[in-house]
N, C-alpha and C positions, 0 to 999 in steps of 0.2 A: 505492498500499501504505499501512497505518495500522499502527501499532503501540501498546502499552499506555500509559495517561496516569499510570500508578502504577510507575515503575521508582525502585529505589533504588541509590543509590551507594553500593560499601563498598571499602575499602580492604584489601589484604593484609594480613595478623598480623604484629605491634611486630617479632618475631622475623624472617620475610621482607621487613621495610622495612630492617633494621640488613644484614641479610646483601648487601643490593643497593647498601646504601648506603655498606660497609663495603669490597668487595669490589672494585667496578667502577663508583664515583663518577661522574656524566655532568655537562656542562657546560651552560650554554644550550642548551633546545631548539630544534633544528630541525625534527624529525617526529614525525609523531602516526601510533602503530601503532592500527590499531582491528581487532580480531580475533569475529567472531560463528563461530557453528558454520556449514560448511558445508552443513549439511540441516536444517531444523527441518518443523517440524509446525503448519499453522494451529492459530493460538491457541496456543503452546501457551508457555511463557514460557521464557527461555533468557538466558542473560548474553554480552552485550555486553562484549567486556576493550579498556582502552584503555590507551596508555601514552606519554610523552613521549622521543624518543632525541634528543640530543645529537647532531656532526657526524661524530664516530668512530663512533656508534650504542650507546652508552651510554647506561644510564636516569638523566634528568634530576634533578639532586636540587638546583637550580637554580631552577626554575621556578615563578614567581608567576603564571603566564596562566589565565587566563578561557576554558575553551575549549566553547563550546555543538555537541551532539552531536545531529545531525537525521536521522531516519528517512528513508528512501528515498522519503516521500511529501516531503519538503523540512519535515516539520514537525519542530521542537524536543523531543527526549524528555529531554535534562540539559543541565544549565551546571556546569560541574567548576571548582572553584577548586582552584590546586595551591598548595601550600605551600612557599615553601625551608629546603634542609635535612632534605625526605623525599624520595623516591622517587617520581616522579610517575607512578605505578603505580594504576590503581583497577579496579571491573568495577560495571558495569549489572545489577543482577539485573531479571529480571521483565520482561523485553521480550518482545514477541509482535507476529509478523505476523498481518494477517486476509485475504491474499490469495494464490492460489499466483501461483509463477513466480521469474523472477530475481531480485535486488535488491543493493542496496551501499548504507550507509549512510555517513552522511560528514559531517566537521570541519574548523575553519578556522583554519590557525597564520600566523602574519605573514601575512596575506593572500593563504595557497597555500591551497587545499583539498585535502583527502586522504579517499583513499576505504578504504570496509574491502574487505575481501577479496569475491567474489561467495556468494550466500547463496540456494539453492534453497529455497523453502519448498513444502513437496507437502500432500497433503489428509492422506493416512496414513502416512508414510515406515516403509517393512518394513529399514529399514538406513541408518547415518550412516555418513556420512565424518567418521574423525579423522585428525587428522594431528600428527605426530612426529617428532623427529630420533634415527635411531640410529645416529648414529657423532658421542661428543662425547668429549674427551681432557678430565680431570682432571690436578691435580697430582701423582697417583699414575702417570701414564703413566710419569713422567720424563722428560720430552720436550718440549724449549721451555719449561722449567720458570721462566721469568723471564715468558711470557703468563699461563702454566694457572694457573686459580684450584681451589675447592676442589670437593668432591662438595657440599654445601651450595648453593654458588653453582650449580653444574651443574641441581638440580632445582629450586630458588629458582627461577630467571630462568627454567627452560623452563616453568613453572605459571605465573609469575605477569608477565613481562617479556615472553617472547615468548609467552606465552600458548598454549603447545601443547598438544596433551592427552597426549604419550606422550614418552619419553625414554629412552636408555642411553647410560649411560657405560660407551663400549666401548674403557677404558685397554688398554695395551700392556704384557704380561706376557714379551715375546721378549727373549732377549740379555740376561738377568737382569733387568728391569725391574719384576718380580711375584715378591713371594713371599708365606706362609701370611698373615705380618701385614697388610698391604694387602690380599689378596683374602676374609680375615673386615672390612677394612674399606668395601671397595664390596658386600659381600655386606650386612650391614647396613646400610649408607645407601641402597641402593636398596631392601628391605623396609619401612625404616623410611616411604618419601616418597612409597611403593604407596598411592596410594591412589583403587582404584575406587569410582563412578561419574567420580569430577574427574578424576584424573590416574591417570595407570598409568606405572610404571618399568617394561624390559623388561631380565633380565639381559642381560650382553653383555661380552665382552673382544676384544681385538685379538689375534690370532696372525699373524706374519710369515714368509713363507718365503722363499728364494731364486727366483730367475728360472727359469723353468720349473717351480718345484716349487708353484707356486701362487699367489708372490706374500701381498699385503698380501690376507689374510682377517678377517671379522668372526665370533664365533662365539656367534651367539644361545641362549638356552634359555629353556625355561617354570620351571625352577627352576633355585637354583644348586646344583652338585654339591659336596664339600667341599671340592676343590681341580683349579683347572683343570688342562690339559693339553698343552705345550709342545713342540717338535718341530723348532723352527729347522735345529739344526746337518747332520743328517741325513735328516730327517723330509720329508715334505708333506701339504699340506690333508687325505689323503688320511689318511696316520697317524693324525692329531691326530683327525681322525674316530672311526677303530677305537679307538683312546684313549681317548674320550669315552663311546663305548659299551659299556666297561666299567660304569659308573658313572649312566647316563644314556640311555633310549630312544633309538635312532636313530631308529625311527617315528615319536617321537610328543614330545621333549625335547629336539631338539638341531638345527640344521642350521647350514653356512657360507655365508657370502655375499663373493664376490672383489669389490675395488673397485681403483680407478684402474690395471686391468690392464694400461694401455700404459704404464707406469713404467719408465725406465729403468732395468735392475739388478734391480727386483725385479716383474716385469713378471707376468702369469698368463693365461700361454697354457692353462691345463687341458690338458695332454695326457690322451691318453685312460688312459694307466696308472698317474693320479693322481687322473681326476677320480673324484669321489665317487657318483656317482649323481644322478640330479632329487630324489630325497628329501632329500638329505643338503647339494643344493647349487642350493635353489628358486630363487634371484634373484641379480642381479645389481646392485652400484652403480652407477649409469649415468652419475651426475652428483656432485661434492663440489666443494669450493672449491680442488681441486687444477684442476680441470678436468672435461672431459667427455668420457666412451670411447665416443660411441656408434658413431661411425665416422672411421674418416681423412677429414683435411681439414675437420673440422667446423669452425664458429668461436670456439669456446671448449676446444684442447683441453690440453691438459696441455703444459709449456712444454717438456720434452726426452722422446719416447717411444719407447718400444722399436718396432724396423723390424718386428717379426714378427707374424703375424696374432695377434694379441691383443685387439684392438677387441669391443664389444658383438656387434656384428654379427657376425663372424669367426667368433664363438662360437654363436650363434643359427645361422648357416651350415651348420654343423659336426652341429646336430642336438641341440645342447642346449639345451632348455626351461628357460628364464631367462625370470621375470619381473623384473620393473623398481622398485627403490627409490633414493633421495636422500637424501647426510649430506651434513654439511658439512664434518665431521673437523676440527674446529676447535681449533688447539690452544692459544685465548682463552678455551676452555672460555665459550662465548658464543652454547648454541642458537638455530637456526633461523637461526645468522649476523649476528646482531649483535656489533658490537668488532670491535676491529682486529685486525688476524690477520697472519700472515707467509705464506699466501696467499690467490692475487690474485682466484680468478672467484668467481663468484654461488656464493650459497650453495644445499645443495642438500636437501630434506624430503621425505618419504616419509607418500601419503595411504593409509589402507586403510579399506577397504568394511566393517562388519560390523554387527550387530543393539545392540551396547552395549558401554562401554567396559571392560574388563578385562583384564590380563595376559591372560589365555590366551586371548581373541579376539584380539588384538594378534600373537599370536605366531604364534595356525593362519592368518590372514590373511595374513601375508608369507607361511609356509611353503605354503598353498595358492595361493599367485601371484594374491589376491584384491586387488590394491592397485596403489598407478603411482606415479611420480617426478616431483619440479617441482624446477625452481630459482626460488629470489627471492621467488615469489607464490604463495598457495594457488589454485592453479586450479582452480577446477572442471570435471572431465572424466567424461564420460558415455559408452561407448564400446561397440555390438555391432556383430559382426558374423555376417550373416545370423544373427542373433537369438541369438549367443553372446557371453558376457561376456571381457572380456579374463582370460588367463591360462587360458583351457582350452582342450581340441584337441576340434576336432570332424571327422567322416567327410564329404569330401565328393562326397556319396549325388546329388547333381543335375549332376555331370560337369560340361560347361564353361559350364552356364548362368551368368550374371554377377553375381559376388557383390558384398554392398548391406551397406557398411558407412556406419551412422548415428553422428553426434557433435554431438555438445552440451556447448560450451563455455560459459568465465565467466571474465574475469580481474580485480587488480585496477586495472590499468592496460589500453593500447589492445593490442588481440589485431595482428599485423602478420599471418599465415596460419596454414592448419593443412594441412598434409601427412598421405598417406597410404602408408605404406613398405609394399612387398612383396617379402621377400628380402632387405631392406639396403638397397633401391633405392626415390627417391621417385617413385612412381609418378604420381600426383596432387598436387598443390596451388592450394588456395585463398584467396585473398586476402580478409583480412575487412575493418580496419581500423576497427572498433567495442570494445565492452569486452565483450560475449555476441554467438554466433552458433551455429546450427542448420545442419550440412549432410550432404548425404546424397552420398557414392563410389557408384559402380557401376562396378568392373574386369570390364569384360565381352574380355579378353584370354584368349586359351584355357591351363590352368592345365598342359595338356599338356607346353606350350613351358619351364616354369617349376617344373619339381620339382627338389626338390632332394635331392641323394643322403643317407642317413646309415646307418649297421651299427646304430644303437639305433632309429630311426623308419621306419626303408625311407625310401621314397618321401616327401617333406613339402616347405608351402609355409607362410607365416606374413606376417601382418598386423599393425601396429602404427601406432598416430595419435602426431602431434607435434603440438606447439600451442607457436607462436613469436610472440612478443609484439615491440612496438615497443625497447622496453628488455633486451631479449633474455632476458626472463623465460620458460619455458620448462614444459611438461609430454610426461611421455611414458604411455602407457598401456602395460601388460605386451601382451606379443604374444598374438595366435590360433590356433591352429597347426590347420593343415587337412589332412588325410592322405587318401589314396585309399580310396575305399570297399571293404572287405574289406579 
């Protein structure tokens, strides 16, 4: 593949540079962060974003390095000189690819080669993948305030340093940690930094509940109401949804997302009497810096877990149709997981598939489960089950004919395996040991022996795909549900 011979190297605004340098000044660089759009068109100009981070993940302000950035074909496309005293954050504009396929950019620092996230170049893409961190905390959360930073830093770091497409400051409101003044600040900053199609902010806040009442949930909205709704002492996730429905349209303007559902003390088993329905709870946060809540015994669990059936597969096996998102839940206000934190697991992020980057499109993509979760890396993942995309349900009109699951995936690092999960169990696994792979699974097991019962769905089965890299970076496709014909 080749790229444009005339890229332009640009720096963030002086205000953005001051925010990064004042709130998180990093030391000598140890890592190169290369971020390109996940899907681009042939000969379509795009932006390649580059940051240098120190060994703790902060933006370096001490770099005097000269970085050579190379195209997938190995040709130099830009030589970038960084200046000490200024955050090592730049963007290369007017980069192009001229051939379809999967590829990565690369650059060297201190004798080490760093790769970008994978890029899928297509002839005429009808949709794009946009990456975001839906779960960032700032000083307004009044939680681990010694680590947290401002809303200015949240959105500036998300856009320029982490090179995300969208982000949410989901600050705490429960237990007296928010009032009208803070709420107005959240609203004003979110709307000020919302800048489609370059960067989007998604309105959000975190409401906490007691164990068995929903645990911790983020509320995402397509627009800001005059005031939040909280019901920690007496209510549940369902009563908060009922309260919000008085000012926002429950079918179109808000939904709730449970996270770290296995947490001791504030577990999210979501009993039937508080389940608000799939319209108001369309997805679950499967991974954050707390750990992975996918299934009991997974390789990166929360440190202290509730003994009851509160894992994601427990909720799915009850018949709750939940897509997957990932977030950091960072309390050092470092979107996408950069920077030191009190939480030890890998950062989570979310990919949405939409035609263009707007607040409404991001909101609708998550609400319609047109999204997937990842940890640490922006892993490209394209899955279909008998031609059906993740997040959807299909009638099993073919009876016990084999189900065919197609997977195309690529990572920044080396992929270890691709797993096919049916009804919470890994039924097939393919080793990879490469940065990209295309796999076709065939499940010819008769479904008659594997239907799960549910009052809401009747009998059902579901599939999803998990990609795991050698460094434990992962991606989880949202499930596809199969229902008996008729």
